[in-house]
C-alpha positions as CSV (number, residue, x, y, z in Angstrom):
1,X,63.9,89.8,-62.9
2,X,64.0,90.0,-59.2
3,X,60.3,90.6,-59.1
4,X,59.7,87.4,-61.2
5,X,61.9,85.4,-58.8
6,X,59.9,86.6,-55.8
7,X,56.6,85.8,-57.6
8,X,57.8,82.3,-58.4
9,X,59.0,81.8,-54.8
10,X,55.6,83.0,-53.5
11,X,53.8,80.6,-55.8
12,X,56.0,77.7,-54.6
13,X,55.4,78.6,-50.9
14,X,51.7,78.8,-51.7
15,X,51.7,75.3,-53.3
16,X,53.5,73.9,-50.3
17,X,51.1,75.5,-47.8
18,X,48.1,74.4,-49.8
19,X,49.4,70.8,-50.0
20,X,50.0,70.8,-46.2
21,X,46.5,72.0,-45.5
22,X,45.1,69.5,-48.0
23,X,46.8,66.6,-46.2
24,X,44.9,67.6,-43.0
25,X,41.6,66.8,-44.8
26,X,40.1,63.4,-44.1
27,X,38.8,63.2,-47.7
28,X,42.3,63.8,-49.1
29,X,43.9,61.4,-46.7
30,X,41.4,58.7,-47.6
31,X,41.7,59.3,-51.3
32,X,45.5,59.0,-51.2
33,X,45.3,55.7,-49.2
34,X,42.7,54.4,-51.6
35,X,44.8,55.1,-54.6
36,X,47.9,53.4,-53.1
37,X,45.9,50.5,-51.9
38,X,44.4,49.9,-55.3
39,X,47.8,50.0,-56.9
40,X,49.3,47.7,-54.3
41,X,46.5,45.2,-53.8
42,X,45.8,45.0,-57.5
43,X,49.4,44.3,-58.5
44,X,49.7,41.0,-60.2
45,X,52.9,38.9,-60.4
46,X,51.2,36.0,-62.3
47,X,53.7,36.6,-65.1
48,X,56.2,34.8,-62.9
49,X,54.2,31.7,-63.5
50,X,54.0,31.9,-67.3
51,X,55.1,28.7,-68.9
52,X,57.7,30.3,-71.2
53,X,60.5,30.2,-68.7
54,X,62.0,28.7,-65.6
55,X,62.4,31.6,-63.1
56,X,64.4,31.8,-59.9
57,X,63.7,34.5,-57.2
58,X,65.9,34.9,-54.1
59,X,63.6,35.5,-51.1
60,X,66.1,35.0,-48.3
61,X,69.9,35.6,-48.8
62,X,71.2,36.0,-45.2
63,X,72.6,33.6,-42.7
64,X,71.7,33.7,-39.0
65,X,73.9,36.8,-38.8
66,X,71.2,39.5,-39.0
67,X,70.8,41.9,-41.9
68,X,68.4,44.8,-42.2
69,X,68.2,44.1,-46.0
70,X,67.9,40.3,-46.1
71,X,65.6,37.5,-44.9
72,X,67.1,34.1,-44.0
73,X,67.5,31.1,-46.4
74,X,64.8,30.9,-49.1
75,X,64.8,30.4,-52.9
76,X,61.7,30.4,-55.0
77,X,61.5,28.5,-58.3
78,X,58.7,29.3,-60.8
79,X,58.0,26.5,-63.3
80,X,55.1,24.5,-64.6
81,X,52.6,27.0,-63.4
82,X,53.6,26.6,-59.8
83,X,55.8,28.2,-57.1
84,X,58.4,25.8,-55.6
85,X,60.1,26.9,-52.4
86,X,63.5,25.7,-51.2
87,X,63.8,26.4,-47.4
88,X,61.7,28.8,-45.4
89,X,64.0,31.0,-43.3
90,X,62.7,33.7,-41.0
91,X,61.5,36.7,-42.8
92,X,61.3,35.0,-46.2
93,X,57.5,35.0,-46.5
94,X,57.6,38.8,-46.1
95,X,60.0,39.1,-49.0
96,X,57.5,37.3,-51.2
97,X,54.5,39.0,-49.8
98,X,56.0,42.5,-50.4
99,X,56.4,41.4,-54.1
100,X,52.8,40.2,-54.3
101,X,53.8,36.7,-55.2
102,X,50.7,34.5,-55.6
103,X,50.9,32.1,-52.6
104,X,48.0,29.9,-53.8
105,X,50.2,28.7,-56.7
106,X,52.6,27.0,-54.3
107,X,53.4,23.5,-55.4
108,X,55.6,22.3,-52.6
109,X,58.3,23.2,-50.1
110,X,61.7,21.5,-50.2
111,X,63.7,21.7,-47.0
112,X,67.4,21.1,-47.3
113,X,68.0,20.4,-43.6
114,X,66.6,21.4,-40.2
115,X,68.7,24.2,-39.0
116,X,66.4,27.0,-37.7
117,X,67.5,29.5,-40.4
118,X,66.1,27.1,-43.0
119,X,62.8,26.1,-41.4
120,X,61.7,29.0,-39.1
121,X,59.0,30.3,-41.4
122,X,57.4,27.0,-42.4
123,X,54.3,27.7,-40.4
124,X,53.8,31.1,-42.0
125,X,54.2,29.7,-45.5
126,X,51.5,27.1,-44.7
127,X,49.2,29.7,-43.2
128,X,49.6,32.3,-45.8
129,X,49.3,30.1,-48.9
130,X,46.2,28.5,-47.4
131,X,44.7,31.9,-46.8
132,X,45.5,32.8,-50.4
133,X,43.5,29.9,-51.7
134,X,45.8,27.0,-52.0
135,X,43.8,24.1,-53.4
136,X,45.0,21.4,-51.1
137,X,47.5,20.4,-48.3
138,X,51.0,21.8,-48.6
139,X,53.5,19.2,-49.4
140,X,56.8,19.5,-47.5
141,X,59.8,17.4,-48.7
142,X,62.9,17.0,-46.7
143,X,65.3,14.5,-45.0
144,X,64.2,12.0,-42.5
145,X,62.7,13.9,-39.6
146,X,60.5,16.1,-41.8
147,X,57.4,14.4,-40.4
148,X,58.4,15.7,-36.9
149,X,59.1,19.2,-38.2
150,X,55.7,19.3,-40.0
151,X,53.9,17.9,-36.9
152,X,55.5,20.5,-34.7
153,X,54.5,23.5,-36.8
154,X,51.0,22.1,-37.2
155,X,50.6,21.8,-33.4
156,X,52.1,25.3,-32.9
157,X,49.6,26.8,-35.4
158,X,46.6,24.7,-34.4
159,X,44.7,27.4,-32.4
160,X,45.5,30.1,-35.0
161,X,44.0,27.9,-37.7
162,X,40.9,27.2,-35.6
163,X,40.4,30.8,-34.8
164,X,40.7,31.9,-38.5
165,X,38.2,29.3,-39.6
166,X,35.8,30.5,-36.9
167,X,36.2,34.1,-38.0
168,X,36.2,33.9,-41.8
169,X,34.2,30.6,-42.3
170,X,35.1,27.2,-43.7
171,X,33.8,28.2,-47.1
172,X,36.7,30.7,-47.5
173,X,39.2,28.7,-45.5
174,X,38.5,24.9,-45.9
175,X,40.0,23.1,-42.9
176,X,41.1,20.2,-45.0
177,X,43.3,22.5,-47.0
178,X,45.0,24.0,-44.0
179,X,47.2,20.9,-43.4
180,X,50.7,20.0,-44.4
181,X,51.8,16.6,-45.9
182,X,55.3,15.5,-44.9
183,X,57.1,13.9,-47.8
184,X,60.3,12.2,-46.4
185,X,63.1,11.8,-48.9
186,X,65.3,8.8,-48.4
187,X,68.2,8.3,-50.8
188,X,68.8,4.7,-49.6
189,X,72.6,4.9,-50.2
190,X,72.3,6.7,-53.6
191,X,73.9,10.0,-54.3
192,X,70.6,11.4,-55.8
193,X,67.0,10.5,-56.4
194,X,64.2,12.0,-58.5
195,X,61.5,12.9,-56.1
196,X,59.0,14.8,-58.2
197,X,57.9,14.8,-61.8
198,X,54.7,16.8,-62.7
199,X,53.6,19.5,-65.0
200,X,56.9,19.3,-66.8
201,X,58.9,19.9,-63.6
202,X,61.5,17.4,-62.5
203,X,63.0,17.8,-59.0
204,X,66.0,15.8,-57.9
205,X,67.3,15.6,-54.4
206,X,71.0,14.9,-53.7
207,X,73.2,14.6,-50.7
208,X,75.6,17.4,-49.7
209,X,78.3,17.6,-47.1
210,X,77.1,19.6,-44.0
211,X,78.2,17.2,-41.3
212,X,77.3,16.7,-38.5
213,X,74.0,17.6,-40.1
214,X,73.2,14.4,-42.0
215,X,71.4,13.9,-44.2
216,X,71.5,17.4,-45.8
217,X,70.2,17.9,-49.3
218,X,70.5,20.1,-52.4
219,X,67.9,20.2,-55.1
220,X,68.0,20.4,-58.9
221,X,65.0,21.7,-60.9
222,X,64.6,20.8,-64.6
223,X,61.9,22.4,-66.8
224,X,61.6,23.1,-70.5
225,X,65.2,22.2,-71.2
226,X,66.5,24.7,-68.5
227,X,67.8,23.9,-65.0
228,X,68.7,25.4,-61.7
229,X,70.5,23.8,-58.7
230,X,70.1,25.0,-55.1
231,X,73.0,23.9,-52.9
232,X,71.6,24.1,-49.4
233,X,74.3,24.3,-46.8
234,X,77.5,22.5,-47.6
235,X,81.3,22.5,-47.6
236,X,82.9,21.8,-51.0
237,X,81.3,18.6,-52.2
238,X,82.1,16.4,-55.2
239,X,78.5,15.1,-55.4
240,X,77.2,18.7,-55.8
241,X,79.5,19.1,-58.7
242,X,78.2,15.9,-60.2
243,X,74.5,16.9,-59.8
244,X,75.1,20.4,-61.0
245,X,76.7,19.2,-64.2
246,X,75.5,21.4,-67.2
247,X,73.0,23.3,-65.1
248,X,72.1,26.8,-66.3
249,X,72.2,28.3,-62.8
250,X,73.8,27.2,-59.5
251,X,72.4,29.0,-56.4
252,X,75.0,28.3,-53.8
253,X,75.7,29.3,-50.2
254,X,78.8,31.5,-49.5
255,X,80.8,32.1,-46.4
256,X,83.8,34.5,-46.5
257,X,86.1,32.6,-44.2
258,X,88.6,35.4,-44.1
259,X,85.9,37.6,-42.6
260,X,84.8,34.9,-40.2
261,X,88.3,34.6,-38.9
262,X,88.5,38.3,-38.3
263,X,85.1,38.2,-36.5
264,X,86.4,35.2,-34.4
265,X,89.5,37.2,-33.3
266,X,87.4,40.2,-32.5
267,X,85.1,38.1,-30.4
268,X,88.0,36.6,-28.4
269,X,89.6,40.0,-27.9
270,X,86.4,41.4,-26.5
271,X,85.8,38.4,-24.2
272,X,82.9,36.9,-26.2
273,X,84.3,33.4,-25.9
274,X,81.0,31.7,-26.8
275,X,80.7,33.7,-30.0
276,X,84.3,33.0,-30.8
277,X,83.8,29.2,-30.4
278,X,80.8,29.2,-32.8
279,X,82.7,31.4,-35.3
280,X,85.7,29.0,-35.1
281,X,83.5,26.0,-35.8
282,X,81.4,27.1,-38.8
283,X,84.0,27.1,-41.5
284,X,84.1,23.3,-41.3
285,X,80.7,23.0,-42.9
286,X,80.3,25.9,-45.2
287,X,81.9,27.0,-48.5
288,X,84.2,29.9,-49.3
289,X,83.3,31.9,-52.5
290,X,86.6,30.9,-54.2
291,X,85.8,27.2,-53.7
292,X,82.2,27.7,-54.9
293,X,83.4,29.4,-58.1
294,X,85.9,26.5,-58.8
295,X,83.1,24.0,-58.4
296,X,80.8,25.9,-60.6
297,X,83.4,26.1,-63.4
298,X,84.1,22.4,-63.0
299,X,80.4,21.6,-63.2
300,X,80.0,23.7,-66.4
301,X,77.2,25.8,-65.1
302,X,76.3,29.0,-67.0
303,X,75.7,31.4,-64.1
304,X,76.7,31.3,-60.4
305,X,74.5,33.1,-57.9
306,X,75.7,33.3,-54.3
307,X,73.3,33.4,-51.4
308,X,73.0,32.5,-47.7
309,X,75.9,34.9,-46.9
310,X,78.1,34.7,-43.8
311,X,78.4,37.6,-43.1
312,X,75.8,39.4,-45.3
313,X,77.7,41.7,-47.8
314,X,75.6,44.8,-47.1
315,X,78.3,47.3,-48.0
316,X,80.9,47.8,-50.8
317,X,83.9,46.6,-48.7
318,X,82.2,43.3,-47.9
319,X,81.1,42.8,-51.5
320,X,84.7,43.2,-52.6
321,X,86.0,40.7,-50.1
322,X,83.5,38.1,-51.2
323,X,84.9,38.4,-54.8
324,X,88.5,39.1,-54.2
325,X,89.9,35.5,-54.2
326,X,87.7,34.2,-57.0
327,X,89.9,33.4,-60.0
328,X,87.5,32.1,-62.6
329,X,83.7,32.3,-63.0
330,X,81.1,30.6,-65.3
331,X,80.5,32.2,-68.7
332,X,77.5,34.3,-67.5
333,X,79.5,35.4,-64.4
334,X,79.0,35.5,-60.7
335,X,76.1,37.4,-59.0
336,X,76.1,38.3,-55.3
337,X,72.4,37.6,-54.7
338,X,70.1,40.0,-52.9
339,X,66.5,39.5,-51.7
340,X,64.6,40.1,-54.9
341,X,67.3,39.0,-57.4
342,X,65.4,37.4,-60.3
343,X,66.9,35.0,-62.9
344,X,64.8,34.2,-66.0
345,X,65.7,31.2,-68.2
346,X,63.4,31.2,-71.3
347,X,62.5,27.7,-72.5
348,X,64.1,26.5,-75.7
349,X,66.9,29.0,-75.3
350,X,70.4,29.6,-73.9
351,X,69.5,33.1,-72.7
352,X,70.1,33.9,-69.0
353,X,68.5,37.1,-67.7
354,X,69.3,38.6,-64.3
355,X,67.3,41.5,-62.9
356,X,65.7,42.6,-59.6
357,X,62.1,42.4,-58.5
358,X,61.5,45.3,-56.1
359,X,58.6,45.5,-53.6
């Protein structure tokens, strides 16, 4: 028996040594990389665009408080054969790119407001979807001021765009498709307005309460009898409850104010008065999870998905704190969203499916 063990051990060592030597071979190295590249580059997520469902993918669930696991504010909605983006926070394009989302299928970007953690990656979304083969200019909807935001990013990327055309050629990268088209949304005193209706997708913009940021919007998407509402940044807001009435999914920002107060006290105790001042201010224009849950139940939504976390709940203690004061939840529950959380709403159905799309 001991001899058999020694033979098996020798064989195992031999395999390890042989593998180590093989990895030094250029041919083996290239073959491994080629195999991985074919699997990664050939991966196709076009199923997300299938017409049989409205799909929601979280592509940025953090706030400006940094997280190793999360990009900043971004939600992707797949409906009508297109990809619709709500906010373009820093790092969010990478979240989509790692999942091989087809950028050329982008229909439009919808900005909720102009805080940097919601717009910082707009230039990259424009560049990457153009390089992927977008068939025309990128429409960018948003509050008054969106024209200036689009103009600024266009100017910042002007040389980059010119260099890429010179390198790859106008046939591959048509200059006329590299642009963005600003689409200002003006509610003119109304609480909400339909701003898009195409390919079976209806998008409604509505006012939320993020003062002194004004106007600030949320967006509702309706497709195939299913619906999702994205809150943007807001404190508890009666108009959001009205506009989310009967929606299948509410994707809502969440700030654990108990944690923010602890962080504020810690900042004061350590002499970080500037940080303490900011932390003391932010509860006035964000929503605590307990308030969000109450609004979701009042609105009659089926599923509540929390996002844009302050602070990001990247460990079990923080996840428990985000849930601990929540008393009632919608019938399909409450999900603490992560980058890659995927919600599927099949058309002509009441089914709500929640999973994760990993890189």
